[in-house]
ZAPA-719539 format. One record per residue: x, y, z of N, C-alpha, C in turn; residue in three letters. Coordinates in steps of 0.001 Angstrom, whole numbers, plus 500000, padded with zeros to 6 digits. Example, Ala and Ser with C-alpha at 12.3 -4.5 7.8 and 13.67 -1.06 7.14 Angstrom:
BEGIN
513190494310507800512300495500507800513200496700507800ALA 512850497750507080513670498940507140512900500030507870SER 
This chain:
BEGIN
098211486020167141096911486714166213096838488006165853MET 096822488431164957096778489893164449095562490181163680LYS 095331491764163708093827491982163205093495491600162203LEU 094725491305161220094363491269159494094275489449159562ASN 094334488924160686094150487163160679092878486769161275GLU 091999488132161766090597487733161867089835487437161126LEU 088980486459160874087941486270160337086543485780160960SER 085625486094160440084291485754161149084007484410161197PRO 083350483880162157083112482391162350082240482062160710PRO 082407480267160743081869480007159522080347479878159703ARG 079395480617158511078297480529158434077796482007158854GLY 078756482906159457078160484202159930077802485040158845ALA 078659484831157981078524485898156850077573485129155424ARG 076752486047155099075960485182154192075759486022152799LYS 075764485327151496075765486518150480074123486947150270ALA 074155488114149575072971488754149652072184488114148744VAL 070949487675148554070048487140147472070023488295146198LYS 070453487970144927070833488618143849069682488562143002ARG 068447489530142747067582489331142209067498489590140854LEU 066969488978140040066727489403138581068243489585137843GLY 068884488653137941070703488633137140070955487363136510ARG 069553487063135970069533485953134856069325484774135166GLY 069113483635134152068596482467134331069361481450135349PRO 070778481900135047071651480890135902071538481229137462GLY 071245482225138030071209482328139234070266481871140084SER 069015481288139340067857480547139693066838482027140233GLY 066991483115140372066247484335140643066062485342139507TYR 066248484671138122066399485522137156064951485583136650GLY 064307486491135804063263486989134789062336487370135804LYS 061702486663136558060631487185137536060841487583139133THR 062267487396139264062876487611140682062559487002141562ALA 061602485580141496061154485032142732059657485457143201GLY 059191486351142085057801486804142505056747486076141778ARG 057103484855141131056021484388140347055640485381139182GLY 054436484864138450054016485268137395052605486070137742THR 052434487330137030051154487824136750050648487887138625LYS 049661488999138959048974489297140022049535490558140744GLY 048937490945141794049369492029142408050488491853143188GLN 051067490768143653051920490648144308053333490765143629LYS 053006490837142365054201490538140981054499491956140557SER 053649492567140643053927494352140291054999494935141179ARG 055388495907140465056211496719141327055172497764141956SER 055410498319143344054608498950143793053236498191144326GLY 053270496882144189052006496372144432052009495780145784GLY 051756496385146524051731495712147990050557495685148501ASN 050024494805149547048701494721149736048652494988151191ILE 047585496116151762047732496777152982047379495697153956ARG 047845496119155329047405495107156151045877495257156481PRO 045679493683156859044064493590157235043089493250155953GLY 043689493477154996043141493197153723042846491958153385TYR 041638491230152758041292490053152886040685489494151514GLU 041365490462150297041119489933149070039473490369148641GLY 039204491310148964037576491768148751036903491287149625GLY 036936490023150668036109489784151591035925490810152755GLN 034836490748153355034862491822154529035853491579155413MET 036779492672155826037531492649156855037106492315158088PRO 037875491417158950037875490947160126037453492641161033LEU 037955493559160907037898494850161716036757495111161474GLN 036108494737160173034818495561159982033534494693160064ARG 033851493448160473032846492523160436032622492583162229ARG 033357492477162604033345492958164534032531493872164642LEU 031544493717165733030739495019166177031702495807167198PRO 031159497151166645032109498089167428031422498408168905LYS 031984498651169818031080498717171157031786499969172116ARG 031236500774172642031950501414173942032174502696173382GLY 033225503376174097033779504890173689034945505006174307PHE 036008505441173969037578505924174454037356507269174675THR 037668507653176272037632509322176557039318509571176151ASN 039415510317175176040823510962174606041179511707175821ILE 040634512260176751040813513291177689041165512508178888PHE 041244511019179083041033510411180373042736510527180957ARG 042721510566182098043641510796182768044184509697183573LYS 045440509280183561046067508077184233046391508115185041GLU 046547508004186439047144507934187671048176506585188132PHE 049203507031188544050211505925189165049444505896190545ALA 049249504654190862048451504276192249050023503896193469ILE 049871504769194673050434504139195671049732504126197064VAL 049722502750197623049209502672198577049974502941199961ASN 049273502963201136049647503287202394050823502524202521ILE 050413500937202280051570500091202722052812499987202205ARG 052738500736200978054190501071200344055102502262200791ASP 054512503081201714055375504110202489056068503729203742LEU 056271502518203995056836501915205002058552502014204886GLY 058932502445203715060137502514203390061022504009203709ARG 059964504717204193060495506370204024060474506564205709PHE 061206507555205811061911507863207273060692508531207952GLU 060487508494209387059798509211210000059745510538209799LYS 058381511035209268058513512501209141058922513236207818GLY 059316512286206995059937512642206020058756513041204874SER 059206514264204043058524514612202833058479513809201747VAL 057364513259201195057272512418200268056692513108198857VAL 057410513350197518056794513888196356057020512881195233ASP 056670513474194053056693512589192853058154512329192437LYS 059056513004192770060521512764192829061060511826193398THR 060751511788194726061144510538195923060275509292195548VAL 059084509296195014058472508312194684059115507596193595LEU 059518508391192666060040507925191442061428507225191616THR 062230507969192536063737507819192956063403506470193404ALA 062524506001194450062426504755195122061828503859194028GLU 061053504124193186060635503102192507059551502598192523GLY 058522503449193380057207503172193713056203503838192304LEU 056881504652191488055907505386190448057129505376189214VAL 056877504474188241057445504172187077057257504986185822ARG 055811504541185552055767505148184281055354506621184262ARG 055421507105183231055033508794182985053408508889183074ASN 052985509203184193051412509306184230051095510797184483SER 049858511014184309049287512325184775049237512597186094ASP 049670511763187018049510512266188101049621510999189295GLY 049752511084190591049745510198191747048668509963192371ILE 047999508841192739046845508956193888047241508026194791LYS 046852508280196093047095507777197470046242507072197713LEU 045959505870197752044931504885198190045599504200199837LEU 044442503623200278044600503599201678044750501861201939GLY 045301501241201355045480499455201618046612499542202558GLN 046602498639203328047928498745204387047634499593205828GLY 048731499857206561048739500797207494049804501183207701THR 050040502360208501051348503015208626051416503717210540ILE 052757503816210791052574503876212348053427505298212598ASP 053794505759211599054518507336211962054123508406210723TYR 053972509611211432053547510422210446054752510903209099PRO 053818511147207948054612511363206855054003512658206300LEU 054795513449205247053941514577204905054071514213203127VAL 052751513842202293052706513338201328052349514385200301LEU 053100514581199107052578515691198149052134514781197033LYS 050861514728196879050367513872195574049114514915195079VAL 048782514265193474047631514632192796046171514460193417ASP 046138513140193966044893512873194576044929511839195847ARG 043866511711196620044275510957197767042650510505197908CYS 042598509012198334041195508394198642041016509139200004SER 039926509354200856039490509438202059040047508551202993ASN 039845507307202985040806506149203939042073506567203877SER 042793506772202938044075506983202899044665508356203908ALA 043650509293203676043843510702204162043616510226205804ARG 042662509413206137042381509189207351043143508323208165VAL 043762507436207522044836506631208159046333507477208478LYS 046736508400207439047847509184207687047535510131208732LEU 046318511059208525046269512115209667046096511646211088GLU 045310510165211171045466509400212786046661509494213063ALA 047625508967212424049050508768213095049868510271212838VAL 049202511559212881050033512798213022050602513060211403GLY 050299512557210130050787512731208989049987513882208610GLY 050460514335207357049264515311206371049519514697204796ARG 048603515130204113048433514895202766048134516369202193VAL 049125516774201259049110517873200719048440517756198808GLU 047555517969198525047190517971197123047804519060196223LEU 048478518473195177049113519361194132048376519437192883THR 048411520569191833047494520735190983046057520977191135ASN 045855521175192080044437521663192654043185520689192034ASN 043790519133192207042743518320192494042395517881193625HIS 040962518089193614040309517842194943039320516323194879SER 039047515828195887038318514435195772037118515112196033ASN 036565516028196592035211516384197058034678517180195404THR 033440516066195163032926516739194269032117517797193963PRO 032398518928193098031762520030192354030569519835192490VAL 029607520626193312028277520885193140027733522155192151VAL 027706521702190848027174522742190076025431523497190241SER 025809524645190196024233525273190245024111525970191939GLY 025070525237192659024858525353194426024903526930194451ALA 023953527669195434024171529207195361024838529335197034ASN 
């Protein structure tokens, strides 16, 4: 078999539908668009959601709630997920990403307290729950918060 003897399998190549090429083609004159109306005209497209003048669904449904455009999405890591790291190791965003615990690109990482741990680790995360901090510090580890996010609420107007 040579390269010039190769051919695609039967049915793999299909002829292009040639529109507006005379009555013998079956797609002459109106070119398969029917007669008259918006869809038969050139440039006559109908936008998505248009229902022919009827009040569209997206306007019939009530609008509720509020979307905060400044919301921050945090990737969640639990204490139970930290069992794969060696005793005393430093765990930060790059290590968690390489290990597959943090997948999507988020605004930060938050450590939560589900599960237990038996040995100390140093964690560098953006936020941490109180229960997670207590569990980690109980076994001799510590949590270092990056980006100056603190879990303690800021009391405004306090002197």
